[in-house]
TIVO-654330 format. One record per residue (C-alpha): x, y, z; residue in three letters. Coordinates in steps of 0.25 Angstrom, whole numbers, padded with zeros to 4 digits, always signed. Example, Ala and Ser with C-alpha at 12.3 -4.5 7.8 and 13.67 -1.06 7.14 Angstrom:
<sites>
+0049-0018+0031ala +0055-0004+0029ser 
</sites>
This chain:
<sites>
+0190-0014-0121met +0179-0019-0129pro +0168-0010-0135glu +0155-0009-0128glu +0144-0015-0136val +0131-0006-0136lys +0118-0013-0136met +0108-0007-0146pro +0096+0000-0140ala +0085-0008-0147phe +0089-0020-0139ile +0085-0015-0125pro +0074-0007-0131arg +0068-0020-0136thr +0070-0026-0123phe +0062-0015-0116tyr +0051-0016-0126thr +0049-0030-0123ile +0049-0027-0108ile +0038-0017-0111leu +0030-0026-0120ile +0031-0037-0109phe +0026-0028-0098gly +0014-0024-0106ile +0011-0038-0110gly +0013-0043-0096leu +0003-0034-0091tyr -0007-0036-0102leu -0005-0051-0102gly -0007-0052-0087trp -0019-0043-0087gly -0026-0051-0098ile -0022-0065-0093leu -0027-0062-0078tyr -0036-0051-0080asn -0029-0043-0069ile -0024-0029-0074trp -0019-0024-0061phe -0010-0034-0056asp +0000-0027-0048val +0011-0037-0050gly +0009-0037-0065val +0007-0022-0066tyr +0021-0020-0059ala +0028-0029-0068ile +0022-0023-0080ser +0025-0009-0076val +0039-0012-0074leu +0041-0019-0087leu +0033-0009-0095ile +0041+0002-0088gly +0054-0004-0091phe +0050-0007-0105gly +0046+0008-0108leu +0058+0014-0101val +0068+0005-0108gly +0061+0007-0122met +0061+0022-0120leu +0076+0022-0116leu +0081+0013-0126tyr +0073+0019-0137ser +0080+0032-0134his +0093+0026-0133leu +0091+0019-0147glu +0087+0032-0153arg +0100+0039-0148gln +0108+0027-0154glu +0101+0029-0167leu +0104+0044-0167glu +0119+0042-0163glu +0120+0032-0175asn +0115+0042-0185asp 
</sites>
């Protein structure tokens, strides 16, 4: 059987960081562009993006820290 290739933890952590930045940028950009800070639809999408971005960053930074400790 072929060996399983393990993906480094910094790749998904980077992806989740981009999702977090996009969520914040979407909310701020929409609010500045249309001067509507409490649009329910944009707020809902932004909360999902920011939430997934934060949780993913926290989980994968913890995993990356564990990988570094195992390699040392």
